[in-house]
All heavy atoms as an XYZ file, in Angstrom:
586
protein
N     108.393     90.790    111.831
C     108.804     89.432    112.099
C     108.977     89.224    113.597
O     108.505     88.237    114.147
C     110.100     89.116    111.344
C     110.662     87.717    111.514
C     109.656     86.655    111.103
C     111.943     87.561    110.744
N     109.590     90.178    114.276
C     109.809     90.055    115.712
C     108.467     89.995    116.449
O     108.286     89.169    117.355
C     110.643     91.221    116.221
N     107.517     90.848    116.064
C     106.207     90.851    116.715
C     105.499     89.520    116.491
O     104.872     88.975    117.407
C     105.360     91.999    116.180
N     105.603     88.986    115.296
C     104.978     87.703    114.974
C     105.563     86.594    115.851
O     104.826     85.791    116.423
C     105.173     87.382    113.493
C     104.634     86.058    113.084
N     103.286     85.775    113.048
C     105.264     84.926    112.698
C     103.114     84.530    112.657
N     104.299     83.992    112.440
N     106.877     86.566    115.972
C     107.548     85.533    116.779
C     107.174     85.659    118.261
O     106.919     84.666    118.927
C     109.058     85.616    116.619
C     109.548     85.278    115.243
C     109.499     83.779    115.030
N     110.026     83.484    113.713
C     109.310     82.972    112.729
N     108.043     82.682    112.922
N     109.847     82.737    111.565
N     107.133     86.876    118.763
C     106.757     87.086    120.160
C     105.324     86.634    120.416
O     105.028     85.997    121.433
C     106.923     88.555    120.543
C     108.361     89.035    120.701
C     108.394     90.550    120.778
C     109.005     88.411    121.924
N     104.438     86.952    119.490
C     103.046     86.567    119.638
C     102.899     85.043    119.606
O     102.095     84.479    120.344
C     102.212     87.212    118.538
C     100.754     87.300    118.859
C     100.024     88.174    117.881
O     100.350     88.215    116.697
N      99.025     88.885    118.370
N     103.686     84.380    118.775
C     103.673     82.917    118.734
C     104.045     82.317    120.087
O     103.551     81.259    120.449
C     104.669     82.400    117.687
C     104.167     82.454    116.287
C     105.183     81.845    115.342
O     106.388     82.102    115.450
N     104.699     81.048    114.423
N     104.922     82.990    120.810
C     105.362     82.502    122.117
C     104.395     82.893    123.230
O     104.657     82.654    124.401
C     106.757     83.035    122.435
C     107.820     82.481    121.513
C     109.219     82.744    121.971
N     109.458     84.058    122.518
C     110.595     84.725    122.411
N     111.607     84.185    121.762
N     110.745     85.901    122.952
N     103.272     83.525    122.860
C     102.268     83.869    123.848
C     102.452     85.242    124.475
O     101.751     85.593    125.417
N     103.398     86.023    123.951
C     103.629     87.367    124.477
C     102.570     88.328    123.943
O     102.076     88.175    122.838
C     105.015     87.876    124.060
C     106.171     87.021    124.523
C     106.392     87.080    126.019
O     106.005     88.086    126.638
O     106.935     86.113    126.557
N     102.229     89.317    124.735
C     101.340     90.378    124.295
C     102.166     91.385    123.493
O     103.210     91.832    123.967
C     100.704     91.062    125.509
O      99.898     92.122    125.082
N     101.706     91.720    122.294
C     102.464     92.599    121.409
C     101.621     93.817    121.051
O     100.446     93.693    120.731
C     102.868     91.855    120.117
C     103.601     92.779    119.164
C     103.708     90.631    120.440
N     102.228     94.985    121.100
C     101.572     96.222    120.682
C     102.482     96.891    119.656
O     103.639     97.178    119.937
C     101.362     97.146    121.873
C     100.623     98.406    121.522
C     100.301     99.247    122.751
O     100.190     98.691    123.852
O     100.181    100.464    122.567
N     101.960     97.118    118.448
C     102.729     97.768    117.388
C     102.297     99.225    117.270
O     101.110     99.521    117.319
C     102.504     97.064    116.048
C     102.990     95.632    115.946
C     102.620     95.056    114.592
C     104.482     95.544    116.179
N     103.255    100.089    117.092
C     102.986    101.513    116.898
C     103.388    101.884    115.486
O     104.408    101.433    114.979
C     103.793    102.342    117.886
C     103.351    102.191    119.309
C     102.906    101.053    119.921
C     103.323    103.210    120.290
N     102.612    101.308    121.219
C     102.862    102.624    121.485
C     103.661    104.546    120.292
C     102.718    103.335    122.661
C     103.509    105.263    121.461
C     103.045    104.666    122.629
N     102.594    102.732    114.855
C     102.863    103.194    113.500
C     103.010    104.709    113.526
O     102.215    105.400    114.170
C     101.716    102.773    112.583
C     101.823    103.258    111.157
C     103.005    102.699    110.397
O     103.245    101.487    110.460
O     103.705    103.499    109.739
N     104.014    105.215    112.828
C     104.275    106.657    112.813
C     103.220    107.432    112.024
O     102.944    108.592    112.316
C     105.657    106.929    112.235
N     102.614    106.792    111.032
C     101.626    107.489    110.208
C     100.218    107.101    110.627
O     100.026    106.277    111.516
C     101.852    107.152    108.724
O     101.535    105.801    108.489
N      99.242    107.665    109.959
C      97.849    107.388    110.268
C      97.347    106.048    109.770
O      96.226    105.657    110.062
N      98.158    105.336    108.979
C      97.745    104.024    108.470
C      98.898    103.039    108.593
O     100.063    103.410    108.555
C      97.297    104.135    107.014
O      98.363    104.582    106.207
N      98.547    101.771    108.718
C      99.551    100.719    108.847
C     100.151    100.358    107.494
O      99.516    100.507    106.473
C      98.918     99.440    109.438
C      98.432     99.610    110.830
C      97.084     99.669    111.099
C      99.325     99.702    111.872
C      96.620     99.817    112.395
C      98.889     99.852    113.174
C      97.524     99.914    113.430
N     101.376     99.859    107.508
C     101.951     99.251    106.322
C     102.876    100.116    105.499
O     103.401     99.656    104.499
N     103.063    101.353    105.881
C     103.955    102.197    105.067
C     103.392    102.386    103.672
O     102.254    102.792    103.504
N     104.186    102.043    102.677
C     103.776    102.215    101.275
C     102.637    101.283    100.886
O     101.786    101.629    100.087
C     104.953    101.928    100.350
C     105.960    102.993    100.297
C     106.836    103.349    101.281
C     106.223    103.867     99.214
N     107.630    104.377    100.874
C     107.278    104.710     99.595
C     105.680    104.013     97.949
C     107.785    105.682     98.753
C     106.196    104.971     97.111
C     107.228    105.801     97.520
N     102.658    100.067    101.388
C     101.678     99.062    100.976
C     100.358     99.271    101.705
O     100.320     99.358    102.919
C     102.218     97.668    101.262
N      99.278     99.363    100.935
C      97.946     99.543    101.514
C      96.910     98.842    100.636
O      97.045     98.779     99.430
C      97.581    101.022    101.596
C      98.433    101.815    102.532
C      98.026    103.273    102.550
O      97.327    103.748    101.674
N      98.475    103.985    103.556
N      95.867     98.335    101.277
C      94.700     97.807    100.577
C      93.579     98.805    100.800
O      93.229     99.112    101.931
C      94.302     96.425    101.130
O      95.407     95.536    101.000
C      93.110     95.870    100.382
N      93.041     99.327     99.704
C      92.027    100.383     99.784
C      90.728     99.929     99.125
O      90.760     99.192     98.133
C      92.529    101.638     99.072
C      93.859    102.204     99.566
C      94.359    103.281     98.621
C      93.704    102.746    100.964
N      89.577    100.367     99.643
C      88.310    100.056     98.970
C      88.283    100.739     97.603
O      88.740    101.872     97.455
C      87.251    100.623     99.905
C      87.951    101.542    100.833
C      89.405    101.191    100.828
N      87.767    100.021     96.607
C      87.730    100.550     95.249
C      86.565     99.892     94.514
O      86.455     98.674     94.522
C      89.038    100.217     94.542
C      89.257    100.953     93.274
C      88.927    100.526     92.020
C      89.857    102.224     93.108
N      89.285    101.448     91.098
C      89.861    102.515     91.736
C      90.372    103.156     93.989
C      90.380    103.694     91.236
C      90.892    104.329     93.487
C      90.897    104.590     92.124
N      85.699    100.652     93.895
C      84.561    100.035     93.221
C      84.989     99.262     91.972
O      85.903     99.678     91.264
C      83.670    101.228     92.851
C      84.601    102.394     92.805
C      85.698    102.105     93.787
N      84.304     98.150     91.742
C      84.556     97.367     90.539
C      83.879     97.998     89.340
O      83.230     99.043     89.450
N      83.995     97.366     88.149
C      83.442     97.945     86.919
C      81.931     98.163     86.979
O      81.411     99.098     86.395
C      83.801     96.944     85.836
C      84.479     95.811     86.493
C      84.671     96.112     87.930
N      81.215     97.316     87.744
C      79.771     97.477     87.899
C      79.420     98.200     89.186
O      78.311     98.086     89.676
N      80.385     98.905     89.729
C      80.257     99.635     90.991
C      80.068     98.712     92.200
O      79.617     99.143     93.250
C      79.154    100.686     90.926
C      79.491    101.878     91.804
O      80.662    102.195     92.014
N      78.475    102.543     92.319
N      80.392     97.417     92.022
C      80.344     96.493     93.151
C      81.555     96.744     94.045
O      82.557     97.279     93.588
C      80.313     95.029     92.666
C      81.586     94.550     92.010
C      81.697     94.884     90.530
O      80.853     95.620     89.998
O      82.653     94.392     89.913
N      81.456     96.376     95.322
C      82.590     96.593     96.232
C      83.814     95.811     95.785
O      83.703     94.682     95.303
C      82.086     96.077     97.577
C      80.633     95.847     97.425
C      80.328     95.758     95.968
N      84.957     96.417     95.904
C      86.215     95.765     95.542
C      87.373     96.406     96.280
O      87.175     97.260     97.144
N      88.575     95.980     95.936
C      89.787     96.453     96.610
C      90.883     96.708     95.594
O      90.929     96.090     94.548
C      90.265     95.413     97.618
C      89.216     95.055     98.605
C      88.356     93.992     98.540
C      88.860     95.785     99.771
N      87.497     94.012     99.603
C      87.786     95.102    100.379
C      89.329     96.938    100.370
C      87.192     95.550    101.550
C      88.738     97.368    101.547
C      87.690     96.675    102.122
N      91.760     97.622     95.927
C      92.936     97.889     95.109
C      94.149     97.887     96.041
O      94.072     98.332     97.183
C      92.815     99.238     94.343
C      92.769    100.410     95.284
C      93.943     99.398     93.337
N      95.239     97.329     95.548
C      96.493     97.304     96.305
C      97.344     98.483     95.857
O      97.559     98.678     94.666
C      97.250     95.997     96.063
C      96.485     94.762     96.462
C      96.234     94.675     97.946
O      97.065     95.177     98.731
O      95.193     94.115     98.331
N      97.826     99.263     96.820
C      98.667    100.413     96.508
C     100.010    100.212     97.187
O     100.082     99.809     98.342
C      98.011    101.686     97.034
C      98.781    102.935     96.666
C      98.022    104.133     97.090
N      98.368    104.415     98.486
C      98.011    105.522     99.118
N      97.260    106.407     98.519
N      98.371    105.727    100.349
N     101.062    100.510     96.466
C     102.392    100.406     97.048
C     103.296     99.529     96.213
O     103.066     99.350     95.025
N     104.322     98.980     96.833
C     105.272     98.143     96.092
C     104.559     96.999     95.392
O     103.630     96.411     95.939
C     106.206     97.613     97.182
C     106.087     98.591     98.296
C     104.677     99.099     98.241
N     104.995     96.715     94.189
C     104.370     95.650     93.414
C     105.134     94.333     93.501
O     104.772     93.364     92.857
C     104.251     96.085     91.948
C     103.391     97.303     91.768
C     101.973     97.082     92.273
O     101.337     96.113     91.924
N     101.489     97.981     93.111
N     106.224     94.328     94.260
C     106.950     93.078     94.419
C     107.702     93.076     95.736
O     107.786     94.090     96.415
C     107.898     92.835     93.241
C     108.903     93.945     93.080
O     109.437     94.471     94.047
N     109.189     94.309     91.843
N     108.212     91.934     96.067
C     108.932     91.734     97.307
C     110.103     90.814     96.984
O     109.910     89.781     96.356
C     108.000     91.092     98.336
C     108.525     90.818     99.716
C     108.899     92.119    100.419
C     107.468     90.087    100.526
N     111.299     91.199     97.376
C     112.485     90.384     97.109
C     112.985     89.768     98.401
O     113.057     90.449     99.418
C     113.589     91.239     96.475
C     113.235     91.950     95.172
C     114.390     92.833     94.731
C     112.892     90.946     94.097
N     113.344     88.501     98.348
C     113.918     87.819     99.506
C     114.720     86.621     99.035
O     114.549     86.143     97.925
C     112.829     87.393    100.488
C     111.949     86.279    100.000
C     112.145     84.941    100.184
C     110.765     86.387     99.224
N     111.156     84.208     99.590
C     110.290     85.092     98.988
C     110.058     87.453     98.707
C     109.140     84.829     98.257
C     108.918     87.180     97.984
C     108.474     85.901     97.772
N     115.594     86.167     99.874
C     116.426     85.008     99.562
C     115.764     83.742    100.091
O     115.217     83.753    101.195
C     117.800     85.130    100.214
C     118.679     86.181     99.619
C     120.016     86.152    100.326
C     120.935     87.216     99.781
N     122.229     87.212    100.469
N     115.833     82.646     99.332
C     115.347     81.372     99.855
C     116.086     81.033    101.154
O     117.286     81.235    101.269
C     115.690     80.369     98.753
C     115.771     81.201     97.507
C     116.307     82.535     97.960
N     115.327     80.588    102.144
C     115.915     80.225    103.427
C     116.076     81.390    104.388
O     116.484     81.197    105.528
N     115.745     82.609    103.943
C     115.872     83.791    104.804
C     114.699     83.848    105.781
O     113.722     83.104    105.680
C     115.903     85.060    103.959
O     114.643     85.260    103.341
N     114.777     84.768    106.739
C     113.695     84.960    107.699
C     112.405     85.339    106.976
O     111.321     84.877    107.346
C     114.079     86.030    108.714
N     112.498     86.160    105.930
C     111.307     86.547    105.164
C     110.707     85.334    104.463
O     109.489     85.139    104.457
C     111.649     87.638    104.139
C     110.464     88.069    103.294
S     109.086     88.745    104.248
C     109.712     90.342    104.642
N     111.529     84.506    103.879
C     111.070     83.287    103.216
C     110.336     82.394    104.217
O     109.245     81.892    103.950
C     112.262     82.550    102.604
C     111.853     81.346    101.795
O     110.962     81.476    100.934
O     112.430     80.262    102.020
N     110.923     82.235    105.378
C     110.316     81.413    106.426
C     108.960     81.982    106.854
O     107.986     81.242    107.010
C     111.262     81.339    107.625
C     110.772     80.461    108.734
C     111.732     80.442    109.904
O     112.958     80.525    109.695
O     111.233     80.354    111.039
N     108.890     83.291    107.045
C     107.644     83.927    107.467
C     106.558     83.765    106.406
O     105.418     83.405    106.726
C     107.873     85.415    107.758
C     106.640     86.196    108.184
C     106.085     85.673    109.501
C     106.968     87.674    108.285
N     106.873     84.006    105.132
C     105.882     83.877    104.068
C     105.334     82.460    103.996
O     104.134     82.250    103.840
C     106.493     84.275    102.724
C     106.833     85.752    102.566
C     107.611     85.979    101.287
C     105.589     86.606    102.614
N     106.214     81.491    104.129
C     105.771     80.090    104.081
C     104.954     79.733    105.324
O     103.946     79.036    105.231
C     106.967     79.170    103.923
C     107.619     79.324    102.565
C     108.830     78.413    102.396
N     109.571     78.768    101.206
C     109.183     78.503     99.963
N     108.058     77.865     99.741
N     109.930     78.861     98.935
N     105.381     80.209    106.472
C     104.677     79.930    107.714
C     103.265     80.514    107.701
O     102.321     79.894    108.180
C     105.473     80.521    108.877
C     104.938     80.187    110.231
C     105.848     80.728    111.309
O     107.069     80.450    111.282
O     105.330     81.439    112.172
N     103.122     81.697    107.151
C     101.815     82.345    107.065
C     101.001     81.842    105.875
O      99.869     82.257    105.676
C     101.980     83.867    106.973
C     102.628     84.531    108.187
C     102.843     86.009    107.918
C     101.786     84.312    109.432
N     101.610     80.972    105.077
C     100.975     80.394    103.890
C     100.476     81.485    102.935
O      99.366     81.422    102.413
C      99.837     79.459    104.287
C      99.434     78.529    103.156
O     100.273     78.259    102.272
O      98.273     78.077    103.145
N     101.318     82.516    102.758
C     100.978     83.599    101.827
C     101.355     83.179    100.414
O     102.466     82.709    100.179
C     101.715     84.879    102.207
C     101.291     85.504    103.521
C     102.161     86.714    103.840
C      99.842     85.902    103.489
N     100.434     83.328     99.481
C     100.753     82.938     98.103
C     101.752     83.919     97.492
O     101.707     85.115     97.754
C      99.398     83.015     97.391
C      98.623     83.995     98.183
C      99.096     83.879     99.612
N     102.657     83.406     96.704
C     103.582     84.256     95.960
C     103.910     83.585     94.651
O     103.739     82.395     94.486
C     104.843     84.563     96.768
C     105.626     83.338     97.188
C     106.615     82.831     96.377
C     105.378     82.714     98.394
C     107.337     81.707     96.744
C     106.087     81.596     98.778
C     107.070     81.089     97.951
N     104.339     84.389     93.701
C     104.675     83.889     92.386
C     106.109     84.265     92.077
O     106.501     85.413     92.257
C     103.732     84.493     91.349
C     103.932     83.964     89.962
C     102.869     84.502     89.003
O     102.255     85.522     89.282
N     102.681     83.838     87.914
N     106.858     83.297     91.644
C     108.249     83.536     91.277
C     108.294     84.542     90.134
O     107.624     84.378     89.127
C     108.911     82.231     90.857
C     110.394     82.365     90.621
O     110.877     83.488     90.349
O     111.084     81.343     90.695
N     109.055     85.569     90.314
C     109.154     86.642     89.332
C     109.586     86.143     87.968
O     109.187     86.671     86.943
C     110.147     87.656     89.895
C     110.506     88.758     89.037
C     111.461     89.634     89.771
N     111.952     90.617     88.845
C     112.457     91.738     89.173
N     112.572     92.068     90.426
N     112.860     92.587     88.276
N     110.389     85.102     87.918
C     110.867     84.557     86.650
C     109.715     83.984     85.816
O     109.817     83.922     84.609
C     111.909     83.467     86.904
C     113.170     84.004     87.544
C     114.088     82.879     87.928
C     115.238     83.456     88.730
N     115.950     82.417     89.442
N     108.633     83.581     86.478
C     107.505     82.983     85.746
C     106.476     84.041     85.321
O     105.531     83.722     84.648
C     106.831     81.912     86.604
O     106.269     82.499     87.753
N     106.682     85.292     85.715
C     105.755     86.367     85.335
C     106.219     86.966     84.024
O     107.368     87.317     83.860
C     105.711     87.460     86.433
C     104.807     88.598     85.993
C     105.278     86.875     87.751
N     105.303     87.081     83.069
C     105.664     87.637     81.767
C     105.135     89.044     81.653
O     104.104     89.392     82.066
C     105.095     86.769     80.617
C     105.427     87.387     79.275
C     105.612     85.369     80.722
């Protein structure tokens, strides 16, 4: 969030990651589809919790990331 805000203000931002890949647990990996066509699989946490009006809520809305309310998932 801090890097995003700094970049919005025109600052140059450099992020460092301790591991060989970005994102910690969450990763998008290439994965073949049923007909061996190119596809992707998401690995890592299957949900994200945040409070309405929180910094995370603001960031998700600002980035226009789709999300589904957990209560509506069966």
